[in-house]
N, C-alpha and C positions, 0 to 999 in steps of 0.2 A: 398856828393858833391852838392853844391847849384845849379849847372847847370843842374843836372839830378833829383833832389828831386821831387817826385810826390805825396807822401803820408806822412803826418806828424801827429803824435799823441802826445798830450801834457797833462801833469798833471799841470794845471794852479796854479801857486803860485805868490805872489807879487814879490818875489825875482827874479823869472824867467822873469816875465814881465818887470821889471825894467832893467834887464840885456839886454833883447831884444832891449829896447829903447835906452839905453846908448851906446850899441855897434852897433846900427843901423843894426841889423840883418835882418829885413824885410824892403825892399823898393819895389817900383813898378816894379823894374827890377832885383831884387836879386834872385828870384826863378822862372824863366820863365816857368818851367814845373809843378809847384805845382798845384795839382788839388783837393786834399782832405785834410781837416784838421779835426781831431777828438779831441775833448776836453774831458778830464776826471777830475772828482772831486778828489782832493787828498784824500788819506785815512785819516779818522779821521775828515773830514769836517762835522761840525754839522749844524743844521738848523739855529743856531744863526749867522753862518758865511755867510748865503746866500746873504745878502745885499752887503757885501764886494766882494763876488764871482761874483755877477751881475755886479758890477763896473769893476771888473777885466776883465770879458768877453767883456764888452763894450770897454774897453781900447784896448784889443787885436784886436777886430774887426776894430778899428780905425787905426791900424797900419799894418794890413794885406795887401798884394798886391792884391787888389780886382780884378784887371784885370785877375789874374791867377786862383783864387780859384773857383772850380766848385761845391764842396760839403763841407758843414759844418755839423759836427755830434757831438753830445754830448749825451752819453748813460747814464749819471748820473745827468744831469741837470734837476731839477724837476719844475722849475718856469722860466717863460720868461717874465720879467717885460717889460713895454712899451718901456723904453729907449733901451733895447737890441733888441726888435723887430724893432724899428725904425732904429737902426744901421744896422741890417740885411738887411733892405729894401734899404740901400744905396749900397749894393754889387750887382749891376745890371747884373753881369756875372754869378751869382749863379744859378746852375741848380738843385741841390738836397739839401734839408734841412732836416736833421734827428735829431729830438729832441724827442725821443720816450717817455720820461717821462713827456712831457709838454702837457697841454691842453689849446688850444686857442679858442676864440670865432670865429664864422663864419666871423665876421666883421674884426677881427684882421687878420685872414687868407686871406680874400679878399684884404685887404690893402697891405699885403706882395705880394700876387700874382700879383696885379696890378702894383706894383713898380718893381718887378723882372720879366722882360719880357721873360727871358730865362728859368725860373723855370719850371721843368717838374714833380718833385716828392716831396711830403711831407711824412715824417715818423714821425707822431705826433699823439697824442691821438685824438679820435673822437671829432669834434667841438661841441660847444654849440651855441644855438641861443641867449641866454642872455649874457650880457645885450643888449637890443635892441637899435638901434640908436635913438637919441632924436626925439620925435614926431612921431615915427613909432609904429604901433600896429601890433600884430600878424596877424590880418585880412588883413592888407595892405602890407604884406611882398612881395608877388609875384609882385605886382605893383611896389613896392619900388626897388626891385632888377632889374626888367626889365627896369626901368627908369634910374637907377644910375650906373649899373655895366655891361650892355651889350654893345658890347662884351668885354671881358678882358681875360688875361692869355691864349693866343691862343696856347701856347706850353704846358700848364699845363694839365696833363693827369691822374695822379694817386695819391691817398691819402692812405697810409698804416697806419692802426691803430690797436693797439693791445688790445683794451678793451675787457674784457671777461664778464663783468657784463651786464645783459639783459637791465637794465635801461639805461645804456650808449648807447647801440645799438638803443633802441627806440628813445632816445633823439637826436641821430645823423642823423636819416633818413631825416628830413626836411632840416637841414643845407646842407646835401649832395645834395639834390634835387635843392636847391637854387644855390649851386655852379655849378651844371650841367647846370642850366639855363644861368649862367653868363659866363662860360668857355666852348667854343664850342667843345673842344677836351677832356674834362674831361669825362672819361668813366669807371673809375675803382676805387671804394671805397673798398679797400682791407681789409676785416675783417680776423681775424685769422681763421685757417682751421675749427675749431670746431663750429664757429659761422657763417660761410659763408652761409649755407643754410637758417638759421633762419633770417639773415640780408636780404637776397634776398626776403624772404617772406614779411618782413616788408616794404621793398621798393615797392614791387609790390602792396601791399595793399594800400599804401599811394598814389602811382601814379594813382590808379584807382579812386581816389576822384575827384569830380567835379571841385575843385579848380585848378587842374593841367591838365584838359582835353585838353586845347589848346596846351600844351607843351609835350604831351605824346611821340611823336616820338623822341624828344631830350632826355627826361628823361629815356626812356626805354633802352638807351645805357648802363646804369648802370646795367641792368639786363642781357644783352646779352654778356657782356664781359666775356671771359674765361681766367683764370689765366694761 
């Protein structure tokens, strides 16, 4: 029943997408209670098909009733090319974005958070610092973030990441600290259970560095949060 549908899970195929468009299945008023859309890669999808799949997701995003959708999730999508991220940024009512197979840079994440004013939760792999914005060095990152991103994402509070590799944990510490500087209510970088204690140790060690002394009260919220 389109009037009561709240949750929709799709195996995206070209045939299905064309049918949605031709039959005008999705319009801004067709599914007033739709809150969650889960995308799945069809069985047998190979890496050679990823370009077409990206185009397909972009097409689907362009026809969804953006005023209704609160959560977009894809448990099998492993790449998020810029056009798809840009389209996601146009859905300003989005509250939860779950792409657990995708890794984005801190700067891609900040662009999304800045454009999605209601976003509260990310379920994405731990962010990377690289590539850095043009003309910015690692030594000037604190100043750059303070000058260009404060404040933003006032509702954003939690980033769930499933990385198990220690290198990814170490690489994620500074991006999460910069995100905490920019987003006043971000207080939970949620590592998987077995890595939670180790990640807290890495955060505490980095926060104690002189570079972050001025921002310790804000950054320490990442340490005090209890799941």
